[in-house]
MARDRENMAR-55883 format. One record per residue (C-alpha): x, y, z; residue number from 1; residue in one letter. Coordinates in steps of 0.02 Angstrom, whole numbers, plus 50000, padded with zeros to 5 digits. Each point is the difference from the previous one (the first is absolute). Layout:
<nodes>
[[X, Y, Z], NUM, "a"],
...
</nodes>
This chain:
<nodes>
[[49612, 50548, 50474], 1, "m"],
[[49860, 49877, 49964], 2, "n"],
[[49954, 49918, 49835], 3, "n"],
[[49866, 50129, 49964], 4, "g"],
[[50118, 50148, 50006], 5, "e"],
[[50102, 49924, 49860], 6, "l"],
[[49871, 49902, 49903], 7, "i"],
[[49865, 50134, 49984], 8, "e"],
[[50107, 50118, 49894], 9, "p"],
[[50056, 49851, 49895], 10, "l"],
[[49820, 49943, 49974], 11, "r"],
[[49951, 50177, 49948], 12, "a"],
[[50146, 50011, 49879], 13, "f"],
[[49954, 49834, 49920], 14, "v"],
[[49813, 50040, 49994], 15, "a"],
[[50026, 50170, 49918], 16, "e"],
[[50092, 49912, 49859], 17, "r"],
[[49883, 49849, 49994], 18, "e"],
[[50149, 49883, 50021], 19, "w"],
[[49913, 49876, 50115], 20, "q"],
[[49964, 49892, 49847], 21, "q"],
[[50187, 49975, 49975], 22, "f"],
[[50041, 49965, 50182], 23, "h"],
[[49976, 49814, 50002], 24, "t"],
[[50098, 49906, 50132], 25, "s"],
[[50115, 49933, 49866], 26, "g"],
[[50033, 50170, 49923], 27, "n"],
[[50036, 50076, 50170], 28, "l"],
[[50118, 49857, 50045], 29, "a"],
[[50091, 50022, 49834], 30, "k"],
[[50012, 50187, 50031], 31, "s"],
[[50077, 49968, 50171], 32, "i"],
[[50132, 49891, 49920], 33, "s"],
[[50035, 50126, 49862], 34, "i"],
[[50016, 50145, 50122], 35, "e"],
[[50108, 49893, 50117], 36, "a"],
[[50116, 49967, 49853], 37, "a"],
[[50012, 50188, 49970], 38, "e"],
[[50043, 50021, 50184], 39, "l"],
[[50137, 49869, 49987], 40, "v"],
[[50064, 50081, 49840], 41, "e"],
[[50046, 50154, 50102], 42, "l"],
[[50130, 49892, 50087], 43, "y"],
[[50063, 49913, 49842], 44, "q"],
[[50155, 50108, 49982], 45, "w"],
[[49987, 50113, 50150], 46, "d"],
[[49994, 49946, 50181], 47, "s"],
[[49939, 50173, 50049], 48, "d"],
[[49862, 50050, 49878], 49, "p"],
[[49920, 50171, 49985], 50, "d"],
[[49883, 50017, 50149], 51, "e"],
[[49862, 50084, 49900], 52, "a"],
[[49994, 49856, 49876], 53, "r"],
[[50007, 49875, 50143], 54, "l"],
[[49848, 50081, 50080], 55, "k"],
[[49906, 49999, 49836], 56, "e"],
[[50032, 49817, 49963], 57, "e"],
[[49964, 49946, 50178], 58, "l"],
[[49836, 50099, 49995], 59, "a"],
[[49953, 49911, 49838], 60, "d"],
[[50029, 49829, 50079], 61, "v"],
[[49904, 50045, 50156], 62, "l"],
[[49856, 50075, 49899], 63, "t"],
[[49973, 49840, 49902], 64, "y"],
[[50016, 49897, 50159], 65, "c"],
[[49867, 50106, 50084], 66, "l"],
[[49885, 49988, 49850], 67, "l"],
[[50017, 49810, 49996], 68, "l"],
[[49966, 49987, 50186], 69, "a"],
[[49849, 50114, 49979], 70, "d"],
[[49934, 49895, 49857], 71, "r"],
[[49996, 49852, 50119], 72, "h"],
[[49937, 50100, 50150], 73, "n"],
[[50159, 49961, 50097], 74, "f"],
[[50045, 50106, 50149], 75, "n"],
[[50182, 50041, 49962], 76, "v"],
[[50052, 50025, 50180], 77, "s"],
[[49920, 49836, 50050], 78, "k"],
[[50078, 49894, 49863], 79, "i"],
[[50172, 50076, 50026], 80, "v"],
[[49994, 49968, 50187], 81, "l"],
[[49936, 49822, 49973], 82, "q"],
[[50144, 49966, 49881], 83, "k"],
[[50122, 50076, 50124], 84, "l"],
[[49943, 49875, 50131], 85, "e"],
[[50027, 49856, 49878], 86, "q"],
[[50172, 50067, 49956], 87, "t"],
[[50046, 50018, 50184], 88, "k"],
[[49963, 49815, 50022], 89, "a"],
[[50111, 49955, 49851], 90, "k"],
[[50141, 50113, 50058], 91, "y"],
[[50014, 49992, 50189], 92, "p"],
[[50120, 50130, 50069], 93, "v"],
[[50112, 49871, 50083], 94, "e"],
[[50036, 49918, 49831], 95, "k"],
[[49979, 50141, 49875], 96, "a"],
[[50084, 50148, 50084], 97, "k"],
[[50140, 50062, 49888], 98, "g"],
[[49968, 49864, 49870], 99, "e"],
[[49943, 50020, 49821], 100, "s"],
[[49953, 49823, 49955], 101, "v"],
[[49831, 49929, 49957], 102, "k"],
[[49902, 49931, 50147], 103, "h"],
[[50022, 49819, 49947], 104, "d"],
[[50189, 50019, 50019], 105, "r"],
[[49990, 50076, 50174], 106, "l"],
[[49956, 49837, 50086], 107, "s"],
[[50156, 49914, 49933], 108, "s"],
[[50112, 50135, 50070], 109, "r"],
[[50063, 49993, 50178], 110, "e"],
[[49945, 50140, 50113], 111, "a"],
[[50145, 50114, 50043], 112, "a"],
[[49981, 50020, 50187], 113, "f"],
</nodes>
């Protein structure tokens, strides 16, 4: 699925309600954080939350992320893949496999070969 398949219905939804005026970069970023907190809240007391609620909260987070990317004319696929390449460099397989430490702590660890 490309950006257009997701963003066009979102743009139409926003335009029909004349909400573009409220979708500043700052407001969208705040909304991402708020919705992410609601997503995390599902796990506050339950390690296996209701799947329907999980889908709803995840969709909210993704929606605001897409709207923010669209506001800046970012190609979502491109920026995600670019970031993946940066992350691969920070976490080379030979050092990071099976580890859950931040990249700056990987170099101080001995490789387990």
